[in-house]
N, C-alpha and C positions, 0 to 999 in steps of 0.2 A: 503494500501498500504504500501511495506516494505521500507526503504531507510537505505542505509549505509554510514556514514562518519566518517571526525577523529577529537574528539573535544581534545584540549589540549594534542596529541599525543596518544590517547585512541578510538580505533575503537568502534563505538557504532551503532547499527541496532537499527530502531524505526518502528515501525508497528502502521501509522498514517493514519486519514481520509486526501485523498489528497487536499481535500480543504481549509484543516487548514494551517494558515501563519505558514512558519516556525520558525519564533520568537515563535509562541504559543508551536509549539513542542518541541524545546529548552526550555523552560519554564515549562511547563506542564508534559512532557515524560520524558526527562532526568534525 
């Protein structure tokens, strides 16, 4: 599942497993 959000003013798009917690996505995929 692809999700877009803003981190420190930068637009980011991440494709991650929907069951993965958001904190893990930020830590591992950004």
